N, C-alpha and C positions, 0 to 999 in steps of 0.2 A: 487728126484734129489740127486746125490751123493755129499757128503760133500767134499768141496775143502779145501786143506791146503796150506797155502803160502809156496812156495818152496824157500829154502835158496840157495844162490849161493854156499855155502859150506855146504852140507847136514850134515856133521859131527858136525856142530856148533849148531844143534838143542838143545842138552842138555844145552849148555851154554846160549842160548837165552831163553829157558824155565826157567832157574835159575834166569836170569836177570828179567824176568817178575814177578817171585815170589818175588824177592827182592823189586822191585818197588811197588808191590801191598801189601807188608807186609804180605805175606802168607808163610806157611811152604812148601806147595806142589805147584809146578809150574802149575799144571792143575787147581788149585783153583783161580789163579790170575784173570782170566776174570770174575769169579763169584763175587769176592770181589769188583772189579771195578764196575760191573753192580749194585751191591747193593749200593755202594756209590753214583752213579749217578741216582738211582731210576729206573733202567730198569729191568723188570721182566724176567731175563734170567733164564732158567731152564736147567737141565741136559737132554740131548736128543734133540728132535726136537724143534726149535725155529723159525719156518717159519712165525709165526704170528707177529714177531717183525717188526717194521717199519724200513726203511733205516736210519732214523734219530736216532732211539734207538740204532741200531747196530753201527752206527758211533760214538755215545757217548762213547761206550765201547772201541772200537778200538782207537779212537782219544785220549781219556784220558790215556789209557795204553801206547799207542805209544809215546805220548808227554812226559810222565814221563820217559819212557825208554830212549828217546833221552837226556833228562836232566841228567839222571844218567850216561849215557855214556860220556857226556861232562865232568861231574865232575870227572869221573874215568880218562879220558885222561888228564885233568888239573893236577890231583894228580900225575900221572905218569911223566908228564913233570917237575913238581916241584921236584920230587924225583931224576930226572936225573941231575939236576943242582947242 
């Protein structure tokens, strides 16, 4: 099965989203963010094929990373609003 990538509404935003993922996961390289989160939540994510992961395991990675990204974006927006006043 082909690997699906989430499509962004604005494809040019991919680099920015990847940088945010890296910032949230405290990694230097954006592509390492999901591996860092997987390690934190105890999911055996490997480079390459991960078809043996359960839906629950995959959800732990995405949910943790996604939730933290939302929190970081809210903080950034609050800071921007504070700076405008």
